C-alpha positions as CSV (number, residue, x, y, z in Angstrom):
1,M,257.5,123.0,7.6
2,A,256.5,120.8,10.6
3,G,258.3,117.5,10.9
4,R,261.2,118.7,8.6
5,I,265.0,118.4,10.0
6,T,266.8,121.6,9.9
7,P,270.6,120.7,9.3
8,S,272.0,123.9,10.7
9,E,270.2,123.4,14.1
10,G,270.0,119.8,14.1
11,R,266.1,120.1,15.2
12,Y,262.9,118.0,14.3
13,G,259.6,118.9,15.2
14,G,261.0,121.9,17.3
15,R,263.4,119.6,19.4
16,N,267.0,118.9,19.1
17,A,268.6,115.7,19.5
18,A,269.7,115.9,23.2
19,E,265.9,116.8,23.8
20,R,264.5,114.0,21.9
21,R,266.8,111.7,23.6
22,A,265.9,113.0,27.0
23,E,262.3,112.4,26.2
24,R,262.9,108.8,25.2
25,R,265.0,108.2,28.4
26,E,262.0,109.5,30.4
27,R,259.7,107.4,28.6
28,F,261.8,104.2,29.3
29,R,262.3,105.3,33.1
30,T,258.4,105.6,33.4
31,A,257.7,102.3,31.8
32,G,260.3,100.9,33.9
33,L,258.8,102.4,37.0
34,D,255.6,100.9,36.2
35,L,256.7,97.4,35.3
36,F,259.5,97.0,37.7
37,G,257.8,98.8,40.6
38,A,254.0,98.1,40.1
39,G,253.7,95.4,37.3
40,P,255.1,92.1,37.1
41,G,258.5,93.2,38.3
42,Y,261.9,93.3,37.1
43,R,262.6,89.6,36.7
44,A,259.3,89.0,34.9
45,T,259.6,91.8,32.6
46,R,260.6,91.3,28.8
47,L,262.4,94.0,26.6
48,G,259.3,93.9,24.2
49,D,256.7,94.6,27.2
50,L,258.7,97.5,28.3
51,C,259.1,99.2,24.8
52,K,255.6,98.6,24.2
53,S,254.5,100.3,27.6
54,A,257.0,103.0,26.7
55,G,255.6,103.5,23.1
56,L,259.0,103.2,21.7
57,S,261.0,100.6,19.6
58,T,263.7,98.2,20.9
59,R,266.2,99.9,18.6
60,Q,265.1,103.3,20.5
61,F,265.9,101.4,23.9
62,Y,269.3,100.1,22.8
63,E,270.2,103.6,21.9
64,E,269.6,104.5,25.7
65,Y,270.7,101.3,27.4
66,R,272.5,97.9,26.7
67,T,270.0,95.8,29.2
68,L,267.0,95.8,31.2
69,E,269.4,95.7,34.1
70,D,270.9,99.0,33.0
71,L,267.5,100.6,33.3
72,L,267.0,99.1,36.7
73,A,270.4,100.3,37.7
74,D,269.4,103.9,36.3
75,L,266.0,104.0,38.2
76,H,267.8,102.7,41.6
77,L,270.0,105.9,41.3
78,Y,267.2,107.9,40.4
79,V,265.0,106.9,43.2
80,N,268.0,107.4,45.6
81,E,268.6,110.8,44.3
82,I,265.1,111.8,45.2
83,A,265.2,110.5,48.6
84,E,268.7,112.1,49.2
85,S,267.2,115.6,47.7
86,A,264.5,115.4,50.1
87,V,266.8,115.1,53.1
88,L,269.1,117.6,52.1
89,D,266.3,120.1,51.2
90,V,264.9,119.7,54.7
91,L,268.1,119.9,56.7
92,P,268.8,123.8,56.4
93,Q,265.1,124.1,57.8
94,V,265.6,122.3,60.9
95,Q,269.3,123.1,61.7
96,E,268.4,125.2,64.9
97,L,265.8,122.6,66.2
98,P,266.5,120.0,68.9
99,L,267.9,116.4,68.0
100,A,264.7,114.8,68.3
101,E,263.0,117.3,65.9
102,R,265.7,117.1,63.5
103,V,265.8,113.3,63.4
104,T,262.0,113.2,63.0
105,A,262.1,115.6,60.2
106,C,264.9,114.1,58.1
107,T,263.2,110.6,58.5
108,R,260.0,111.8,57.4
109,A,261.7,113.5,54.5
110,Y,263.7,110.5,53.7
111,L,260.6,108.2,53.6
112,R,258.6,110.7,51.4
113,G,261.2,110.6,48.9
114,A,261.9,107.0,49.2
115,A,258.4,105.6,49.6
116,G,256.1,108.3,48.8
117,D,255.6,106.6,45.4
118,M,255.3,102.7,46.1
119,R,256.9,102.0,42.7
120,H,260.0,103.9,44.1
121,A,260.1,101.8,47.2
122,R,259.6,98.4,45.6
123,I,262.5,99.2,43.2
124,T,264.7,100.3,45.8
125,Y,264.1,97.7,48.6
126,V,262.8,94.8,46.7
127,E,263.5,94.5,43.0
128,I,267.2,95.5,43.3
129,V,268.1,92.7,45.7
130,G,270.1,89.9,44.4
131,V,270.1,90.8,40.7
132,S,273.7,90.8,39.9
133,P,276.9,91.3,41.6
134,R,277.2,94.6,39.7
135,I,273.9,95.8,41.0
136,N,274.8,94.6,44.7
137,N,277.7,96.8,44.3
138,Q,275.8,99.8,43.4
139,R,273.4,99.3,46.0
140,L,276.3,98.7,48.8
141,Q,277.9,102.1,47.5
142,R,274.6,104.0,48.0
143,R,274.1,102.5,51.4
144,A,277.7,103.9,52.2
145,I,276.5,107.3,51.1
146,W,273.5,107.0,53.6
147,I,275.8,105.7,56.3
148,E,278.2,108.8,55.7
149,L,275.1,111.1,56.1
150,L,273.7,109.5,59.3
151,N,277.1,109.5,60.9
152,H,277.5,113.1,60.1
153,L,274.4,113.9,61.7
154,A,275.4,112.0,64.9
155,D,278.8,113.8,64.9
156,E,276.9,116.9,64.5
157,A,274.8,116.0,67.7
158,V,278.0,115.3,69.8
159,E,279.4,118.7,68.9
160,R,276.1,120.2,70.1
161,G,276.4,118.3,73.3
162,E,272.8,116.4,72.4
163,A,274.3,113.0,72.4
164,P,277.6,111.5,74.3
165,P,280.7,110.6,72.3
166,D,280.7,107.3,70.8
167,N,281.7,105.5,67.5
168,Y,278.3,106.2,65.8
169,R,279.7,105.0,62.4
170,L,278.9,101.3,63.6
171,A,275.5,102.6,64.8
172,S,274.9,104.1,61.3
173,A,275.7,101.1,59.5
174,A,273.4,99.1,61.9
175,L,270.5,101.7,61.4
176,I,270.8,101.6,57.6
177,G,270.7,98.0,57.7
178,A,267.6,98.0,59.9
179,I,265.8,100.5,57.7
180,N,266.5,98.5,54.6
181,G,265.2,95.3,56.2
182,L,262.1,97.1,57.5
183,M,261.3,98.9,54.5
184,H,261.7,95.5,52.4
185,D,259.3,94.0,54.8
186,W,256.8,96.7,54.5
187,V,256.7,96.8,50.7
188,V,256.2,93.3,50.3
189,G,253.5,93.3,52.9
190,W,255.1,91.5,55.8
191,V,254.5,94.5,58.1
192,A,251.1,96.2,58.5
193,A,251.6,99.8,58.9
194,T,251.2,103.3,57.5
195,R,254.2,105.1,56.2
196,E,254.0,107.6,59.1
197,E,254.0,104.7,61.5
198,I,257.2,103.4,60.0
199,A,258.5,106.9,60.3
200,D,257.7,106.9,63.8
201,E,259.3,103.5,64.5
202,L,262.5,104.5,62.8
203,V,262.7,107.8,64.9
204,R,262.3,105.6,68.2
205,I,265.1,103.3,66.9
206,I,267.4,106.2,66.1
207,L,267.0,108.3,69.2
208,G,267.1,105.2,71.4
209,R,271.0,104.7,70.0
210,Y,271.9,108.6,70.3
211,R,270.3,108.7,73.8
212,P,269.8,112.7,73.4
213,T,270.5,114.4,76.6
214,G,267.2,116.1,78.2
């Protein structure tokens, strides 16, 4: 009978508890993306507004998160994972290309993942800043991962003879800081440019530091 719980399977309406919880979490994420990333912003969003947007109750929210900050933290990691996957997916395809082409492909992939959806970009570069010590620590941890990835690409370029030996860890940290700063200013409208123009500028900055031979 439709809508009846089957105790032996723990199912309701054809879905088990894990599936229903995943659906609820996805609806809260979508509402968070809309309100934090495109609507009034994280600081101006109230729990009731979020639940109304998700079409769920506050009780259901508290089954998934403790606070709106927890949802923001979840969305920040979610967006970072999309951007990271975009870069990791393209890396095997460009391994045999020259350094300049690898950097260009990876930079464009990163921006597609991080800013292909402007809600993602606003959460990552604007809404997440200055929320709390806990969120700031999470943001710094994610920055450290990007610094390690950029440093790995630099070391790889040195091994191939495409870039001179140097301490690129310092350069990687500086580049990630520059990327975050530029992206913040772009998202809030202080920089007038297309995403492609942003990518081109970042490529020039990165290659200028690596000084590829030839």
